[in-house]
C-alpha positions as CSV (number, residue, x, y, z in Angstrom):
1,M,-7.6,0.1,3.9
2,T,-8.9,-2.7,6.0
3,S,-12.6,-2.7,7.0
4,Y,-13.9,-4.2,10.1
5,T,-17.4,-5.2,11.4
6,A,-18.4,-5.1,15.1
7,F,-21.3,-7.0,16.6
8,V,-22.8,-6.9,20.1
9,T,-24.2,-10.4,20.6
10,D,-26.0,-11.1,17.3
11,S,-26.7,-7.4,16.4
12,W,-24.7,-5.4,13.9
13,L,-22.9,-2.3,15.6
14,A,-20.6,-0.7,13.0
15,T,-18.5,-1.2,9.9
16,G,-15.5,0.8,9.0
17,S,-11.9,1.5,9.7
18,H,-9.9,0.4,12.9
19,N,-10.3,4.0,14.3
20,H,-14.0,4.1,13.5
21,I,-14.7,0.9,15.2
22,V,-12.6,1.9,18.4
23,E,-14.4,5.3,18.6
24,T,-17.8,3.4,18.3
25,L,-16.9,1.1,20.9
26,R,-15.6,3.8,23.2
27,D,-18.8,5.7,22.8
28,M,-21.0,2.7,23.7
29,P,-22.8,2.6,27.0
30,E,-21.1,0.0,29.4
31,I,-22.5,-3.5,28.7
32,E,-22.6,-6.3,31.3
33,R,-20.3,-8.7,29.4
34,A,-17.4,-7.4,27.2
35,S,-17.2,-10.8,25.7
36,D,-20.5,-10.0,24.0
37,I,-18.6,-7.5,21.7
38,L,-16.9,-9.2,18.6
39,V,-15.1,-7.5,15.9
40,F,-14.3,-9.2,12.6
41,D,-11.9,-8.3,9.7
42,D,-14.0,-8.0,6.6
43,E,-11.5,-9.5,4.3
44,T,-10.8,-12.6,6.2
45,G,-13.6,-13.0,8.5
46,Q,-11.4,-13.5,11.3
47,Q,-12.2,-12.2,14.8
48,V,-9.8,-9.5,16.0
49,D,-9.1,-7.7,19.2
50,F,-8.7,-3.9,19.4
51,D,-6.9,-2.1,22.2
52,L,-9.4,0.7,23.0
53,R,-6.9,2.8,24.9
54,E,-5.4,4.3,21.7
55,L,-6.3,5.0,18.1
56,E,-4.1,3.5,15.2
57,K,-1.7,6.2,14.0
58,E,-2.2,7.3,10.3
59,S,0.9,6.5,8.3
60,P,2.7,9.7,7.0
61,A,1.9,10.7,3.4
62,P,4.5,9.5,1.1
63,K,7.0,12.2,-0.2
64,R,7.3,13.3,-3.7
65,G,9.8,12.4,-6.5
66,R,10.8,8.8,-7.4
67,P,11.8,7.8,-3.9
68,K,9.5,10.4,-2.6
69,L,6.5,8.9,-4.2
70,G,6.8,6.0,-1.9
71,V,8.4,3.8,-4.5
72,T,10.1,0.9,-2.6
73,S,12.8,-1.0,-4.3
74,R,12.3,-4.8,-3.8
75,E,13.7,-7.9,-5.3
76,V,11.6,-10.0,-7.7
77,T,12.9,-13.4,-8.7
78,L,11.9,-14.5,-12.2
79,L,13.4,-16.8,-14.8
80,P,15.4,-15.2,-17.6
81,R,12.5,-15.9,-20.2
82,H,10.3,-13.8,-17.9
83,W,12.8,-10.9,-17.8
84,E,13.1,-11.0,-21.5
85,W,9.3,-10.8,-22.1
86,L,8.9,-8.1,-19.5
87,A,11.8,-6.1,-21.1
88,K,9.8,-6.0,-24.5
89,Q,6.8,-4.7,-22.9
90,P,5.8,-0.9,-23.2
91,G,6.8,0.8,-20.1
92,G,9.2,-1.9,-19.0
93,A,9.0,-4.5,-16.3
94,S,7.8,-2.3,-13.3
95,A,4.9,-0.8,-15.4
96,V,3.8,-4.3,-16.4
97,L,3.9,-5.7,-12.9
98,R,2.1,-2.7,-11.5
99,K,-0.7,-3.2,-14.2
100,L,-1.0,-6.9,-13.4
101,V,-1.2,-6.1,-9.6
102,D,-3.9,-3.5,-10.1
103,A,-5.9,-5.7,-12.4
104,A,-5.9,-8.5,-9.8
105,R,-6.7,-6.0,-7.0
106,K,-9.8,-4.8,-9.1
107,A,-10.8,-8.3,-9.7
108,G,-11.3,-8.7,-6.0
109,L,-10.9,-11.8,-3.8
110,P,-11.4,-15.2,-5.3
111,D,-14.6,-16.9,-4.6
112,R,-12.9,-19.4,-2.2
113,S,-11.4,-16.6,-0.1
114,K,-14.8,-15.0,0.2
115,R,-16.4,-18.4,1.3
116,D,-13.5,-18.9,3.8
117,A,-14.1,-15.4,5.2
118,A,-17.8,-16.1,5.7
119,Y,-17.0,-19.4,7.3
120,H,-14.6,-17.8,9.8
121,F,-17.2,-15.2,10.7
122,L,-20.0,-17.8,11.0
123,S,-17.9,-20.2,13.0
124,A,-17.5,-17.4,15.8
125,M,-21.1,-16.0,15.5
126,A,-23.3,-18.9,14.5
127,G,-21.8,-22.2,15.5
128,D,-24.6,-22.9,17.8
129,Y,-27.4,-21.8,15.4
130,P,-29.7,-24.5,14.0
131,H,-28.6,-25.9,10.6
132,F,-25.1,-24.4,11.0
133,E,-23.3,-27.4,9.4
134,E,-25.8,-27.7,6.5
135,S,-25.5,-24.0,5.8
136,I,-21.7,-24.3,5.7
137,R,-22.0,-27.0,3.2
138,A,-24.3,-24.9,1.1
139,L,-21.9,-21.9,1.5
140,Y,-18.9,-23.9,0.0
141,A,-21.2,-25.4,-2.7
142,N,-22.0,-21.8,-3.7
143,D,-25.7,-22.5,-3.2
144,R,-26.9,-19.2,-2.0
145,A,-30.6,-20.1,-2.2
146,R,-30.2,-23.2,0.1
147,F,-27.9,-21.2,2.4
148,E,-30.6,-18.4,2.7
149,T,-33.3,-21.2,3.3
150,L,-31.2,-22.8,6.1
151,T,-30.4,-19.6,7.8
152,A,-33.8,-17.9,7.5
153,K,-34.4,-18.0,11.2
154,W,-31.1,-16.7,12.2
155,P,-30.6,-13.1,13.2
156,T,-30.9,-10.7,10.2
157,A,-27.5,-9.1,10.9
158,V,-25.5,-12.3,11.1
159,R,-27.1,-13.9,8.0
160,G,-26.7,-10.6,6.2
161,H,-23.1,-10.1,7.1
162,A,-22.3,-13.7,5.9
163,V,-24.1,-13.3,2.6
164,G,-22.2,-10.0,2.1
165,L,-18.8,-11.7,2.8
166,A,-19.5,-14.8,0.7
167,W,-21.4,-13.2,-2.2
168,G,-20.3,-9.6,-2.1
169,E,-23.5,-7.9,-1.1
C-alpha cells in the first residue's frame, strides 16, 4: 500500500494511507492558504494532490481458487534459454518468478531511488532554504554527515523526512 506524508508549511501533519491523509486534512481547522498544505508520495517523493470530497474505494478482496486467488495471467517474453532454465527449476517458471519478485521487494528500493525521492521532496519543501544546493550534492554523494550539517538549521520535520526518504529512517 502506498504511504503519503502531509505537511502544513514546514511542519509534519500526518503519514499514512490515502484515506488517512484525506481524513486528517478534512478534520483540520480551516487555514488561511490551502497552498500551505503539501502531500508527498513516500516512495517517489513527488508532490500529489488529493480530492478531499471522497475517500479512495478499497479494492474488493480477491476470490478463492486459482483464478479466485487473484492470479492474473499475463505474458512474459523471454529467450528460449531462459524458458529452458526456468522449466528445470523446482515449482516451475511461475514459482521462480514469484520468488524473484518477492526477494526484490524485500530488498527495498535501490539507493538511487531513495535519493531521488528525497530530492523531489526537498525541491518542493526546501528549495529556498540555506545550503539547499550543497545539501543536494551531499545527498547524492551519500554523505549523510555533511547533509545533516548543512541542514542543521532547517525545520526538524523537513530535515527528518528527507533523511527518512534517503536513508530509510
